[in-house]
C-alpha positions in Angstrom: -39.0 -3.6 -52.1 -37.3 -0.6 -53.9 -33.8 -0.6 -55.2 -32.8 1.9 -52.8 -34.0 0.0 -49.9 -32.8 -3.4 -51.0 -29.3 -1.8 -51.4 -29.7 -0.4 -47.7 -30.6 -4.0 -46.5 -27.6 -5.2 -48.3 -25.4 -3.1 -46.7 -26.6 -3.7 -43.1 -26.1 -7.4 -44.1 -22.4 -6.7 -45.0 -21.8 -4.7 -42.1 -22.9 -7.5 -39.7 -20.4 -9.7 -41.8 -17.3 -7.1 -41.2 -17.2 -5.6 -44.7 -16.3 -2.2 -44.9 -15.4 -1.7 -48.2 -17.3 -2.3 -51.5 -15.2 -2.1 -54.8 -16.8 -0.5 -57.9 -17.8 -3.3 -60.7 -19.9 -5.6 -58.5 -23.2 -3.7 -58.9 -24.1 -4.4 -62.5 -25.1 -2.1 -65.1 -26.0 0.9 -62.5 -22.8 0.5 -60.5 -21.8 3.9 -60.3 -25.3 5.2 -59.2 -25.9 2.4 -57.3 -22.8 2.7 -55.2 -23.1 6.7 -54.7 -26.7 6.1 -53.5 -25.9 3.2 -51.1 -22.9 5.5 -49.8 -25.7 8.3 -48.8 -27.9 5.6 -47.6 -25.5 3.9 -45.2 -24.5 7.3 -43.9 -28.2 8.2 -42.7 -28.7 4.7 -41.2 -29.2 4.6 -37.6 -26.3 3.0 -35.6 -27.0 -0.7 -34.9 -24.8 -2.7 -32.7 -22.6 -4.9 -34.7 -21.7 -8.0 -32.5 -18.0 -8.2 -32.1 -16.5 -11.5 -32.2 -16.0 -13.5 -28.6 -12.7 -13.1 -27.4 -10.7 -16.2 -27.5 -9.8 -17.6 -24.1 -6.4 -17.1 -22.9 -4.3 -20.4 -23.1 -2.8 -21.4 -19.6 0.9 -21.6 -19.6 2.6 -24.5 -20.2 2.5 -26.9 -17.3 0.2 -24.6 -15.1 -2.2 -26.2 -12.8 -5.6 -25.0 -12.0 -7.2 -27.3 -9.5 -11.1 -27.2 -9.7 -12.4 -25.0 -7.0 -14.8 -27.9 -5.7 -11.8 -30.3 -5.6 -10.9 -31.1 -1.9 -8.4 -33.7 -0.7 -10.4 -36.9 1.2 -10.9 -36.4 4.8 -8.0 -38.6 6.4 -8.2 -40.4 9.5 -4.6 -40.4 10.1 -1.4 -38.6 9.3 0.0 -41.2 7.6 -3.0 -41.7 5.3 -2.3 -37.8 4.7 1.7 -38.2 4.2 0.6 -40.6 1.3 -1.7 -38.4 -0.5 0.5 -35.4 0.0 3.6 -36.9 -1.7 1.7 -37.6 -4.5 0.0 -34.0 -4.9 -0.3 -32.3 -8.3 -3.0 -29.7 -7.2 -0.4 -26.8 -8.3 2.5 -26.1 -10.7 4.9 -26.5 -8.1 4.5 -30.2 -8.5 6.6 -29.8 -11.9 9.7 -28.1 -10.2 10.1 -30.0 -6.7 12.5 -32.8 -5.7 10.3 -33.4 -2.7 7.1 -32.9 -1.0 7.9 -31.5 2.2 5.3 -33.2 4.5 6.0 -31.7 7.9 8.3 -33.6 10.9 7.5 -34.3 15.0 5.1 -35.7 17.1 1.8 -36.1 15.5 0.0 -35.4 18.9 2.2 -32.4 20.0 1.1 -29.7 22.0 2.7 -27.0 19.9 2.8 -26.6 16.1 5.3 -24.5 14.3 4.1 -23.4 10.5 6.4 -21.7 8.6 5.9 -20.1 4.7 7.3 -22.7 2.3 10.5 -25.4 2.1 14.0 -23.7 1.1 16.6 -25.7 -1.3 17.9 -27.7 1.8 14.1 -29.0 3.0 13.5 -29.7 -0.9 16.8 -31.8 -1.0 16.0 -33.8 2.2 12.2 -33.6 2.4 12.3 -32.4 5.7 11.2 -28.8 6.9 13.3 -26.5 8.8 16.8 -28.1 8.3 18.9 -25.3 6.5 20.2 -22.5 8.5 17.0 -21.1 9.7 16.2 -24.9 10.8 19.4 -24.6 12.9 18.2 -21.3 14.6 14.5 -22.8 15.0 16.0 -25.7 17.0 17.9 -23.7 19.3 14.4 -21.7 19.9 12.8 -25.0 20.8 15.9 -26.1 23.1 15.8 -22.6 24.9 11.8 -23.4 25.4 12.8 -26.6 27.4 11.5 -28.9 24.7 12.9 -31.1 21.8 12.5 -31.1 17.9 10.8 -34.3 18.3 8.3 -33.3 21.1 6.7 -30.4 18.8 5.4 -30.6 15.3 6.9 -28.3 12.3 5.3 -27.8 8.9 4.8 -25.1 6.3 1.9 -23.4 4.4 3.4 -25.0 1.3 4.6 -28.4 1.0 6.7 -27.9 -2.0 9.5 -25.3 -2.8 8.7 -22.3 -4.9 11.4 -21.8 -7.6 14.1 -19.3 -6.4 12.4 -19.1 -2.8 10.1 -16.9 -4.2 6.8 -15.9 -1.9 4.2 -18.2 -2.4 1.7 -17.2 -5.1 -2.4 -17.2 -4.2 -3.1 -19.9 -6.4 -0.3 -22.2 -4.8 -1.4 -21.2 -1.1 -5.1 -21.9 -1.8 -4.2 -25.3 -3.3 -2.2 -26.4 -0.3 -4.6 -25.0 2.4 -6.5 -28.0 2.9 -3.5 -30.1 3.3 -2.6 -27.9 6.5 -5.9 -27.4 7.6 -6.1 -31.4 7.8 -2.6 -31.8 9.2 -4.0 -29.3 12.0 -7.3 -31.1 12.6 -5.3 -34.6 13.1 -2.5 -33.2 15.1 -5.1 -31.1 17.3 -2.2 -28.8 18.7 -3.0 -26.5 21.5 -1.0 -23.5 20.2 0.3 -22.9 16.6 3.1 -20.8 16.2 3.5 -19.1 13.1 6.9 -18.0 11.6 6.9 -15.2 9.6 4.3 -12.9 7.7 3.4 -15.5 5.4 2.3 -18.1 7.7 0.4 -15.9 9.7 -1.5 -14.0 7.1 -2.3 -17.2 5.5 -3.4 -19.1 8.4 -5.4 -16.4 9.9 -6.7 -14.9 6.5 -5.5 -11.4 7.5 -4.0 -8.5 5.9 -2.6 -7.3 9.1 1.2 -6.7 9.4 3.2 -9.4 11.6 3.9 -6.5 14.0 0.4 -6.2 14.7 -0.4 -9.8 15.0 2.3 -10.4 17.3 2.1 -10.2 21.1 -1.2 -11.9 21.6 -3.4 -15.2 20.7 -5.7 -15.6 17.8 -8.3 -18.0 17.7 -7.9 -20.7 15.1 -10.6 -23.5 16.3 -12.1 -24.9 19.3 -8.8 -26.7 19.7 -6.3 -24.4 18.8 -4.8 -20.8 19.5 -2.4 -19.1 17.1 0.7 -17.1 18.2 2.9 -15.2 15.5 6.6 -14.4 15.5 9.5 -13.6 13.0 10.7 -16.4 10.6 14.3 -17.8 12.1 15.6 -16.8 8.5 14.5 -13.0 9.2 16.4 -13.2 12.4 19.4 -14.4 10.8 19.1 -11.2 8.8 18.3 -9.0 11.5 19.7 -10.2 14.9 18.1 -7.8 16.9 14.7 -9.3 16.0 15.8 -12.4 18.2 14.8 -10.5 21.4 11.2 -9.9 19.9 11.0 -13.7 19.1 12.1 -14.7 22.8 9.2 -12.7 23.9 6.9 -14.5 21.8 8.1 -17.7 22.8 7.7 -16.9 26.4 3.9 -15.8 25.8 3.3 -19.5 24.2 5.3 -21.0 27.3 3.3 -19.3 29.7 0.3 -20.8 27.6 1.6 -24.2 27.7 2.6 -24.4 31.2 6.3 -24.5 30.7 9.0 -23.1 33.3 10.3 -19.7 31.7 14.3 -19.5 32.7 15.1 -16.3 34.8 16.9 -13.7 32.8 
């Protein structure tokens, strides 16, 4: 191999190793001519792809749980079995910040199930759903339907409170989804009333607005249909929405064969 070709081959090897500058003084007795020749050879060499170092995978944030996609909760046979597993859940990072797993409350064989978004501060403290200001309004809604809280079932999309009552994150809702689905399978409600946009879009897997989802039933499974209305917390901020909620509840009452009061 000629000296010129040997230098060219060395330069290719150095380039692959990431060497971009070769100081004079390392080429022996012909270092000046050899370096100049090498520079000329390098400028005429065809471009060869130099493999870039593989990017270092990003470190997960401290305390962040990423549930394995194939992981699923076991097929519970009773609501009490479900409760025991849910109370020990660590499928997402909310397990680190919660005080309580807010499992759900009410009749395990209810014909009507209410599903909200996520527990708030008071719910996280007591371990029960809808016990704060929004819960008091929900109680009044249930009574107006001619029912009692203990004759319906109340739950949430998330079983743990998001910090500062922020919206549920997609991975949190996905981690909690099997629990809600199993809860519905065990209760077998005839009607689920979704309270608010987050509950409706998560349960129905849709991006439609709450306004477009209201006023009709949506199929869920062979046993259950879904109605959609505003969250009680929204009604506390916008009292005019209570009229719309009452219209939605009357739709549910008619489907369940409940008497609708005049006026």
